[in-house]
C-alpha positions as CSV (number, residue, x, y, z in Angstrom):
1,M,52.6,-36.5,-31.3
2,K,49.6,-36.0,-29.0
3,P,47.2,-33.1,-29.9
4,R,47.4,-30.1,-27.6
5,I,44.3,-28.8,-25.9
6,P,44.2,-25.0,-25.8
7,L,44.3,-23.6,-22.2
8,T,41.1,-21.6,-22.8
9,V,39.1,-24.6,-23.9
10,L,40.5,-26.6,-21.0
11,S,39.5,-23.9,-18.5
12,V,36.0,-23.7,-19.9
13,A,35.6,-27.5,-19.8
14,V,36.7,-27.7,-16.2
15,V,34.4,-24.9,-15.0
16,S,31.5,-26.4,-16.9
17,L,32.1,-29.7,-15.2
18,L,32.0,-28.0,-11.8
19,A,28.8,-26.1,-12.9
20,A,27.1,-29.5,-13.4
21,C,27.7,-30.3,-9.8
22,A,26.7,-26.9,-8.3
23,V,23.3,-26.1,-6.9
24,T,22.7,-22.6,-5.7
25,R,19.0,-22.3,-5.9
26,V,17.0,-22.6,-2.7
27,E,13.3,-23.0,-3.0
28,P,11.1,-20.8,-0.7
29,P,8.6,-22.3,1.6
30,A,5.1,-23.1,0.4
31,P,2.4,-20.5,0.8
32,V,0.3,-20.4,3.9
33,V,-2.9,-22.5,3.7
34,A,-5.8,-20.9,5.5
35,A,-8.9,-22.6,7.0
36,P,-11.8,-23.2,4.6
37,Q,-14.2,-21.0,6.5
38,Y,-14.2,-17.8,8.6
39,K,-14.9,-18.3,12.3
40,E,-17.4,-15.4,12.4
41,A,-19.0,-16.1,9.1
42,G,-21.9,-18.0,10.6
43,D,-23.5,-15.0,12.2
44,W,-23.0,-12.6,9.2
45,Q,-26.0,-12.1,7.0
46,H,-24.4,-12.5,3.5
47,A,-25.8,-11.1,0.3
48,P,-26.6,-13.6,-2.4
49,A,-23.5,-15.2,-3.9
50,A,-24.4,-13.9,-7.3
51,L,-24.1,-10.2,-6.2
52,P,-21.0,-8.8,-7.9
53,V,-18.5,-6.7,-6.1
54,P,-17.0,-4.3,-8.6
55,E,-13.4,-3.3,-8.6
56,Q,-14.6,0.1,-7.5
57,W,-16.1,-1.4,-4.4
58,W,-17.0,2.0,-2.8
59,T,-19.7,2.5,-5.4
60,L,-21.8,0.0,-3.4
61,F,-22.5,2.8,-0.9
62,G,-24.3,4.7,-3.7
63,D,-22.9,8.1,-2.9
64,P,-21.9,10.2,-5.9
65,V,-19.8,12.6,-3.9
66,L,-17.8,9.7,-2.5
67,D,-17.4,8.4,-6.1
68,D,-16.0,11.8,-7.3
69,L,-13.6,12.0,-4.3
70,Q,-12.3,8.5,-5.1
71,R,-11.7,9.5,-8.7
72,R,-9.7,12.6,-7.6
73,L,-7.8,10.5,-5.1
74,V,-6.0,8.3,-7.7
75,I,-5.0,11.4,-9.6
76,G,-3.6,13.6,-6.8
77,N,-2.7,11.5,-3.8
78,E,1.0,12.1,-3.1
79,T,1.5,8.7,-1.4
80,L,0.3,7.0,-4.5
81,K,2.7,9.0,-6.6
82,S,5.5,7.9,-4.3
83,A,4.5,4.2,-4.7
84,V,4.3,4.6,-8.5
85,A,7.9,6.0,-8.5
86,A,9.0,3.1,-6.3
87,V,7.6,0.7,-9.0
88,A,9.5,2.6,-11.7
89,G,12.7,2.2,-9.7
90,A,12.2,-1.5,-9.1
91,R,11.5,-1.9,-12.8
92,A,14.8,-0.2,-13.6
93,V,16.6,-2.5,-11.2
94,Y,15.0,-5.6,-12.8
95,E,15.9,-4.4,-16.3
96,A,19.5,-3.8,-15.2
97,S,19.7,-7.3,-13.7
98,R,18.5,-8.8,-17.0
99,S,21.0,-6.8,-19.0
100,A,23.9,-8.1,-16.9
101,M,23.3,-11.5,-18.4
102,Y,24.1,-10.4,-21.9
103,P,27.5,-9.6,-23.4
104,T,28.8,-6.1,-23.4
105,L,30.4,-4.4,-26.4
106,S,32.5,-1.3,-26.4
107,A,34.3,0.6,-29.2
108,G,37.2,3.0,-29.1
109,L,39.2,5.4,-31.3
110,D,42.7,6.5,-30.3
111,A,45.1,9.0,-32.1
112,T,48.5,10.1,-30.8
113,R,51.5,12.0,-32.2
114,S,54.9,11.5,-30.6
115,A,58.6,12.4,-30.9
116,S,61.6,10.4,-29.9
117,P,64.7,12.0,-28.2
118,G,67.6,13.2,-30.5
119,S,68.9,16.2,-32.3
120,T,66.5,18.6,-33.9
121,A,67.4,17.3,-37.4
122,A,67.3,13.6,-36.4
123,R,64.2,14.0,-34.2
124,N,61.7,11.2,-35.1
125,L,58.1,12.3,-35.3
126,G,55.4,9.7,-35.6
127,N,51.6,9.2,-35.6
128,S,49.7,6.3,-34.1
129,L,46.0,5.6,-34.9
130,S,43.9,2.8,-33.7
131,V,40.3,1.8,-33.8
132,S,39.0,-1.2,-31.8
133,A,36.0,-3.1,-30.5
134,T,35.9,-5.2,-27.4
135,A,33.3,-7.7,-26.2
136,S,33.0,-9.4,-22.9
137,W,30.6,-11.8,-21.3
138,E,30.3,-13.2,-17.8
139,V,29.1,-16.8,-18.2
140,D,26.4,-17.5,-15.6
141,L,27.5,-21.0,-14.8
142,W,26.3,-21.0,-11.2
143,G,23.1,-19.0,-11.6
144,R,24.3,-15.9,-9.8
145,L,23.0,-13.5,-12.4
146,S,19.8,-15.5,-13.1
147,Q,19.1,-15.6,-9.4
148,A,19.8,-11.9,-9.0
149,S,17.4,-11.3,-11.9
150,S,14.7,-13.5,-10.4
151,G,15.1,-11.7,-7.1
152,A,14.8,-8.3,-8.9
153,Q,11.7,-9.5,-10.7
154,A,10.1,-10.6,-7.4
155,S,11.0,-7.2,-5.9
156,L,9.3,-5.5,-8.9
157,Q,6.2,-7.6,-8.4
158,A,6.2,-6.8,-4.7
159,S,6.5,-3.1,-5.5
160,Q,3.5,-3.4,-7.8
161,D,1.6,-5.2,-5.1
162,D,2.6,-2.5,-2.7
163,L,1.2,0.1,-5.0
164,A,-2.1,-1.8,-5.1
165,A,-2.1,-2.1,-1.3
166,V,-1.4,1.6,-0.9
167,R,-4.1,2.5,-3.3
168,L,-6.5,0.2,-1.5
169,S,-5.7,1.6,1.9
170,A,-6.0,5.2,0.6
171,Q,-9.4,4.4,-0.9
172,A,-10.6,2.9,2.3
173,L,-9.2,5.7,4.4
174,L,-10.9,8.2,2.1
175,A,-14.2,6.4,2.4
176,Q,-14.0,6.2,6.2
177,T,-13.0,9.9,6.5
178,Y,-15.9,10.8,4.3
179,F,-18.3,8.7,6.4
180,S,-17.1,10.4,9.6
181,L,-17.6,13.8,7.9
182,R,-21.2,12.9,7.0
183,T,-21.7,11.6,10.5
184,A,-20.5,15.0,11.8
185,D,-23.0,16.7,9.5
186,A,-25.8,14.5,10.9
187,Q,-24.7,15.3,14.4
188,L,-24.7,19.0,13.6
189,A,-28.2,18.8,12.1
190,L,-29.3,17.0,15.3
191,L,-27.8,19.7,17.5
192,D,-29.4,22.4,15.3
193,R,-32.8,20.8,15.9
194,S,-32.0,20.4,19.6
195,V,-30.9,24.0,19.9
196,A,-34.1,25.2,18.3
197,L,-36.1,23.0,20.6
198,Y,-34.2,24.1,23.7
199,R,-34.6,27.8,22.7
200,R,-38.4,27.3,22.5
201,S,-38.3,25.5,25.9
202,L,-36.4,28.4,27.3
203,D,-38.9,30.9,25.9
204,L,-41.7,28.9,27.4
205,T,-40.0,28.6,30.8
206,Q,-39.3,32.3,30.8
207,V,-43.0,33.1,30.2
208,R,-44.1,30.7,32.9
209,Y,-41.5,32.3,35.2
210,D,-42.7,35.8,34.4
211,D,-46.3,34.6,35.2
212,G,-45.0,33.2,38.6
213,V,-45.8,29.6,37.7
214,V,-42.3,28.2,37.9
215,A,-39.2,29.0,39.9
216,R,-36.1,30.8,38.7
217,T,-34.2,27.5,38.7
218,D,-36.3,26.3,35.8
219,V,-35.1,29.2,33.6
220,L,-31.5,28.6,34.6
221,Q,-31.8,24.9,33.8
222,A,-33.3,25.7,30.4
223,R,-30.5,28.2,29.6
224,T,-27.8,25.8,30.7
225,Q,-29.2,23.1,28.5
226,L,-29.4,25.4,25.5
227,Q,-25.8,26.7,25.9
228,S,-24.4,23.2,26.4
229,A,-25.9,22.2,23.1
230,Q,-24.5,25.2,21.4
231,A,-21.0,24.4,22.9
232,Q,-21.3,20.8,21.5
233,A,-22.2,22.2,18.1
234,A,-19.1,24.5,18.1
235,D,-16.9,21.5,19.0
236,L,-18.5,19.4,16.2
237,E,-17.9,22.2,13.7
238,A,-14.2,22.2,14.5
239,G,-14.0,18.4,14.1
240,R,-15.9,18.5,10.8
241,A,-13.4,21.1,9.5
242,Q,-10.5,18.9,10.5
243,L,-12.1,15.9,8.6
244,E,-12.5,18.1,5.6
245,H,-8.8,19.1,5.8
246,A,-7.9,15.4,6.0
247,L,-9.9,14.7,2.8
248,A,-8.1,17.6,1.0
249,V,-4.7,16.1,2.0
250,L,-5.7,12.7,0.7
251,L,-6.7,14.3,-2.6
252,G,-3.3,16.0,-2.8
253,V,-4.7,19.6,-2.6
254,P,-4.4,22.3,0.1
255,P,-7.2,22.3,2.7
256,S,-8.3,25.7,1.4
257,A,-9.0,24.2,-2.1
258,L,-11.7,21.7,-0.9
259,G,-15.1,22.6,0.4
260,L,-18.0,20.1,0.8
261,E,-21.5,21.2,1.5
262,R,-23.2,19.8,4.6
263,N,-25.2,16.6,4.0
264,A,-26.8,14.9,7.0
265,A,-27.9,11.8,5.1
266,L,-25.7,8.8,5.8
267,P,-25.5,6.1,3.1
268,P,-26.8,2.7,4.0
269,A,-24.3,-0.1,4.7
270,P,-24.2,-2.5,1.7
271,D,-24.5,-6.2,1.8
272,V,-21.2,-8.1,1.6
273,P,-20.9,-11.3,-0.5
274,P,-19.3,-14.3,1.2
275,M,-15.6,-14.9,0.4
276,L,-13.4,-17.8,1.5
277,P,-10.0,-17.3,3.2
278,S,-8.2,-19.0,0.3
279,T,-9.6,-16.4,-2.1
280,L,-8.5,-13.7,0.4
281,L,-4.9,-15.0,0.3
282,E,-4.9,-14.9,-3.4
283,R,-6.4,-11.4,-3.8
284,R,-5.0,-9.2,-1.1
285,P,-2.1,-7.1,-2.4
286,D,-0.3,-6.8,0.9
287,I,-0.2,-10.6,1.2
288,A,1.0,-10.9,-2.4
289,A,3.7,-8.3,-1.8
290,A,4.9,-10.2,1.3
291,Q,5.0,-13.5,-0.5
292,R,7.0,-11.8,-3.4
293,R,9.5,-10.6,-0.9
294,V,10.0,-14.1,0.4
295,A,10.8,-15.2,-3.2
296,A,13.2,-12.3,-3.6
297,A,15.0,-13.1,-0.3
298,Y,15.4,-16.8,-1.2
299,A,16.8,-15.7,-4.6
300,Q,19.5,-13.7,-2.7
301,I,20.5,-17.0,-1.0
302,G,21.4,-18.4,-4.4
303,V,23.3,-15.2,-5.3
304,A,25.3,-15.5,-2.0
305,D,26.0,-19.2,-2.5
306,A,27.2,-18.7,-6.1
307,A,30.0,-16.6,-4.7
308,W,31.7,-19.8,-3.5
309,F,32.3,-20.8,-7.1
310,P,34.8,-19.3,-9.6
311,D,33.7,-16.7,-12.1
312,L,34.2,-17.4,-15.8
313,S,34.4,-14.4,-18.3
314,L,35.0,-14.6,-22.0
315,S,36.4,-11.7,-23.9
316,A,37.2,-10.8,-27.5
317,S,38.7,-7.7,-29.1
318,A,39.6,-6.7,-32.6
319,G,40.8,-3.5,-34.3
320,Y,43.3,-1.8,-36.5
321,R,46.5,0.1,-35.6
322,G,48.6,2.2,-38.0
323,A,50.4,5.5,-38.7
324,S,48.1,6.7,-41.4
325,L,44.4,7.2,-41.4
326,A,44.1,6.5,-45.1
327,R,45.6,3.0,-44.8
328,L,44.5,2.3,-41.3
329,V,41.8,-0.3,-42.1
330,S,44.0,-2.9,-43.9
331,A,45.1,-6.5,-43.3
332,P,48.6,-5.6,-42.1
333,N,47.2,-3.4,-39.4
334,L,44.7,-5.9,-38.1
335,L,45.0,-7.1,-34.5
336,W,42.7,-9.3,-32.4
337,S,42.5,-11.4,-29.3
338,L,40.3,-14.0,-27.7
339,G,40.5,-15.2,-24.2
340,A,38.8,-16.6,-21.1
341,S,39.5,-15.8,-17.4
342,V,38.5,-17.8,-14.4
343,T,38.8,-16.1,-11.0
344,E,38.2,-17.6,-7.6
345,A,38.6,-16.0,-4.2
346,V,41.0,-18.0,-2.1
347,L,41.0,-16.0,1.1
348,D,38.2,-13.5,1.9
349,G,38.2,-13.3,5.7
350,G,34.9,-15.2,5.9
351,Q,32.9,-12.7,3.8
352,R,31.2,-15.2,1.6
353,K,30.2,-17.3,4.7
354,L,28.8,-14.2,6.4
355,A,27.0,-13.1,3.3
356,S,25.3,-16.5,3.0
357,A,24.3,-16.4,6.6
358,Q,22.9,-12.9,6.2
359,A,20.9,-14.0,3.2
360,R,19.4,-16.9,5.0
361,A,18.5,-14.7,8.0
362,A,16.9,-12.2,5.7
363,A,14.9,-15.0,4.1
364,D,13.7,-16.2,7.5
365,Q,12.7,-12.7,8.4
366,A,10.8,-12.3,5.2
367,T,9.0,-15.6,5.7
368,A,8.0,-14.6,9.2
369,A,6.8,-11.3,8.0
370,Y,4.7,-13.0,5.3
371,R,3.1,-15.4,7.7
372,Q,2.3,-12.5,10.1
373,T,0.7,-10.6,7.3
374,V,-1.5,-13.5,6.6
375,L,-2.5,-13.8,10.2
376,T,-3.2,-10.1,10.5
377,A,-5.3,-10.2,7.3
378,L,-7.4,-13.1,8.7
379,Q,-7.8,-11.2,12.0
380,E,-9.0,-8.1,10.2
381,V,-11.6,-10.0,8.3
382,E,-12.8,-11.9,11.4
383,D,-12.9,-8.6,13.4
384,N,-14.9,-6.8,10.8
385,L,-17.3,-9.7,10.2
386,V,-18.2,-9.8,13.9
387,L,-18.3,-6.0,14.1
388,A,-20.6,-5.6,11.1
389,D,-23.0,-8.2,12.4
390,R,-23.1,-7.0,16.0
391,L,-23.3,-3.3,15.0
392,Q,-26.3,-4.2,12.8
393,R,-28.1,-5.5,15.8
394,E,-26.9,-2.6,18.0
395,A,-28.3,-0.2,15.5
396,Q,-31.7,-1.9,15.6
397,F,-31.8,-1.8,19.5
398,Q,-30.6,1.9,19.4
399,A,-33.3,2.8,17.0
400,E,-35.9,1.3,19.3
401,A,-34.4,3.1,22.2
402,L,-34.6,6.4,20.3
403,Q,-38.3,5.9,19.6
404,A,-39.0,5.3,23.3
405,A,-36.9,8.3,24.3
406,Q,-38.8,10.6,21.8
407,R,-42.2,9.3,23.0
408,N,-41.1,9.9,26.6
409,L,-40.1,13.4,25.7
410,E,-43.5,14.2,24.2
411,I,-45.3,12.9,27.3
412,T,-43.0,14.8,29.6
413,L,-43.5,18.1,27.7
414,D,-47.3,17.7,27.9
415,Q,-47.0,17.1,31.7
416,Y,-44.8,20.1,32.1
417,R,-47.2,22.4,30.3
418,T,-50.0,21.2,32.6
419,G,-47.7,21.8,35.6
420,T,-47.6,18.2,36.9
421,V,-43.8,17.8,36.6
422,S,-40.9,20.1,37.1
423,Y,-38.6,21.3,34.3
424,L,-35.9,18.9,35.6
425,N,-38.0,16.1,34.1
426,V,-38.0,17.9,30.8
427,V,-34.3,18.3,30.8
428,T,-33.8,14.6,31.6
429,A,-36.2,13.5,28.8
430,Q,-34.6,15.9,26.3
431,T,-31.1,14.8,27.2
432,S,-32.1,11.2,26.9
433,A,-33.6,11.8,23.4
434,L,-30.5,13.7,22.2
435,T,-28.2,11.0,23.6
436,S,-30.1,8.2,22.0
437,E,-30.2,9.8,18.5
438,S,-26.5,10.8,18.8
439,S,-25.6,7.2,19.8
440,L,-27.6,5.9,16.8
441,L,-25.6,8.0,14.5
442,S,-22.3,6.9,16.0
443,V,-23.4,3.2,15.7
444,R,-24.2,3.8,12.0
445,N,-20.9,5.4,11.5
446,R,-19.1,2.4,13.1
447,Q,-21.2,0.0,11.0
448,L,-20.2,1.8,7.8
449,A,-16.5,1.7,8.9
450,A,-16.7,-2.1,9.6
451,V,-18.3,-2.8,6.2
452,N,-15.9,-0.4,4.5
453,Q,-12.9,-2.2,6.0
454,L,-14.4,-5.6,5.2
455,L,-14.9,-4.7,1.6
456,K,-11.3,-3.5,1.6
457,N,-10.0,-6.7,3.1
458,I,-11.9,-9.2,1.0
459,A,-13.1,-7.5,-2.1
460,G,-10.8,-4.6,-3.0
461,R,-9.3,-6.4,-6.0
462,W,-12.0,-9.1,-6.6
463,V,-13.3,-9.3,-10.2
464,P,-16.3,-11.6,-10.6
465,A,-15.8,-14.4,-13.2
């Protein structure tokens, strides 16, 4: 007689043979390789290579108020809290995908009392008690569960990178808003000085008019100039208040809870150490998140392709069933079962094919988004490199122009006091000096913004070796 092979063993052997021939994993494309050097790096005056850029890169600006605001940001910012919650959700999804790869075990207890039909005297009453345990396990022959777990892990890592990117963006936005606030303070201080100067000029012109030295038009011009400066100051005060409100929202507090004293001193723009694009691609969290999403999308291709193969599940159960609780756990009441099931979809209306096509389209989309993120990151660095360099030159030229405008104002005022020029010349010289100093403050603010963004783009997560 030939030995008989149990059906369960035969099913497992056949499915295992098919598993050896199945390949459901699709490798994602290689990471983007950037050029070894920035296009605009040649004109930028780098700091020495040994200069460390700390993880708290905003401390390079040397402003203790900014440092305190950054500390409060990571505690109270609501956008960061949302990103932290997203990471917690992604972690839960990943842990659930891992647990799906392990067997499940359930236990049950059942008790019933029943009566069979018949006369009252002959009525049969009976009890039925049972206690059981059931285990089941889906064998991951085709990698569906492992691919789903890999995709969930990549999504978790992408969420963590998203959190880092959100934190980095919030820190940079806070720094830029703070610099704009300090620039508004400096502009207000400039207008305060100008208003005081214009008021003295108005008083001088009024005296000269009362003495019959100048015409009435000189007084009107002086008053117009004074009131125009006062109107500019009122507009700047409104803008400063809005910037302070924006800082409060970034910190996660109501605008009424934040008040910053005026400070007209702008911090100097720090030197930036040189960084290569290859390091940028490794360090920027938004690029890392985009690359993780590519890996997650390609893992979903494997999950979709695994649906073409049959599912194999193993199950086992054991327990006791009897009429008496006292004698329930005994050999005669023991029952058990072992089994395996193989299921395969025969007709699905093309759902598996469409799911596979959708997964591949999503992977292509994630890949394109990743490459676009890399290109955008490189553009941001190039833009801020050239901005920081050109604005440094512009600030030097504007400072020289301010010196010339202030010297011209001094000469013009002396000439007006001696009566050799009209007050229109004074107005022109004062307006030129005010415009030159205001422009210098604007250039310094833009320079701080460029360096701030550059530090965010290339050094936000850099830790020196």
